[in-house]
N, C-alpha and C positions, 0 to 999 in steps of 0.2 A: 504493499499499499504506499502510495506516495503521500507527501505532506499535504498536497493541494486537494485531495479527495475529501470534500465536505458534503454533508447531508443537507439539502435544501428542503425546508418545511415552511408552512404558513400556520398562522394562529391569530389569536385575539389577546390584546393586552388586558389583563385583569386588574393589575395594581401597579402604580408607580412607586418605586422603592427609592430610598436615599442613594446618593452617589451615582446618579443617572442609570439606575438599573430598573428592570421591569420584570414583573411576573407574567408570563405568557402561557396561555393554554393552547396547545397544539391541536390540529384537526383530529388527531387520534386520541385526544383526551389527556395526554401527558402534560405535566406542568414543568416549565423550565425557567430559569433565571437568565435574562438576556440584557445585553448592553447595546448601545447604538454604535454602528460602525463609524469609521473615521470621516468618511465623506458626509454622512449625516450630521455628525457633530460639527464639522467644519462649516456646513452651510445652515446651521441652526434649525434643522428640521425638528419641529416639536411633536412629541408622541404623548398621547393622552390615553387614559383608560377607555377601552371600547374600540380602540383602533385596530383594524386588520393590517397585520404586518407579515413580511417574509423574512425568514432568518436562516442562518447557516449554523450547523452544529458539527462538531468534531466527532468522528466515530469512536473516539477513545473516551470522551465524557459527554454523555448524553443528557446531563442535567443543566448544562450551560450553553448559551447560543449568543450569536451576534446578529442584531437586527440590521437588515440590509436595505429594506424598502418599506415605506408606509403607504398603503393602498387608500385611496380616497373613498370616503363614506358618502354615499348619495344622500343620505337623510340629514347629514350635518352640513350646515351652511359654511361656506368659505369665510375665513376671517377678512375683515376690511383691511385694505392696504393703508398704512399711515403715510402721510406726506412727511418727507424728511426735510428738515431745515438746513439751509446752507449758510 
């Protein structure tokens, strides 16, 4: 097995934990602790409880994962854009 073989899963964020971690319930019912990936943290992608997310997990530790994408919910309204002062 190479180092890059990751398991891709999707789930729903149940709880926002301290230290930018999240408790996520996967489609198969398992619960994992996940953190946001580097690009999501860099671009300040906000994740809230109830969001559908895609995550990667290592086959060596199936209790932890990295959130790679936040799917848009159709029922939740998009946040308003704030005008930035210059």
